[in-house]
Steps between C-alpha positions, in 0.01 A plus 500: 500500500790726561620407173173584339485825681860578394396420137192705539701793637747460223217497246341809667842672486541395136150632430573828679830531308320420179239768579774749573677404172164516320434850638855608401440349158163681469670825602778444244243409236305817576822702473589337174144558371526867608840536328365325186192721502724812521724371223190424280363849574835655414517299177144587417587866554803460274297318237229774521771770455644315209158455346428874543832591338434259220161658437660841503765380259226350270312831498820688425591254224156542348534879506849475341360280223213740444736802491727311265215434267396863522852614429530269201170633367614860546836419346324348195284813467810725532676298230203531275462873564874546435475315171200707399668826591812401318321388189203746479496766771787731391387496135139556600593778731716676244224457235233632738716805585598573132146444366317694771323800348596706805867430439469572127327833567741611774804400284366692204441804721857486635637466145285792383618716788868406446461585132341840587752576772789411263351703217456798731846469647655463157308803366617717797860383462490568130363856573783552743768415241323701226461806725867478598601532129223731385453867564122452483362324805255219434239380747313175546165662414482292179565171683193279533584443864549860592395560862448129571689352794607179327729399787209502748289300260777248461547474881121445536489234228805323654340503850172368359688223319700413822177487707315299237266227628404235252174327602572186304808433727269459803346189329838333446 
């Protein structure tokens, strides 16, 4: 009986030790579970951050592709505009300027005023030379442009030509 009691006491002690070990193991398992949960949360945070960055990168990449397409389209339009200007624009512009009735009228007026100013200046210079050699003094009364300020008319025609606005150029 003593032997049975000793065995029983040993078994109770073993059971108590096993319970202590089991509670230690439960505590260690809880600690490991907590550490694992924290690691999982940290990894989930990292994965969430990576996913957010990936989404931002995808949005940025989409914008870059769209902008690249827009730039390619604009470049193609600029190349087409450049070719048109090189082939047609300068010639059309020059033709529009030269054929404009406003330009023709203004140029004709300038030529007329230059001719009259030159005629008047030549007539006066001729009178100066003739009067220097002649005893009789001649005047410009017989000149068709007597009393006309041809220089002022020439300045006015030149200013009008310089300030010329051709309406057809606004359409080009």
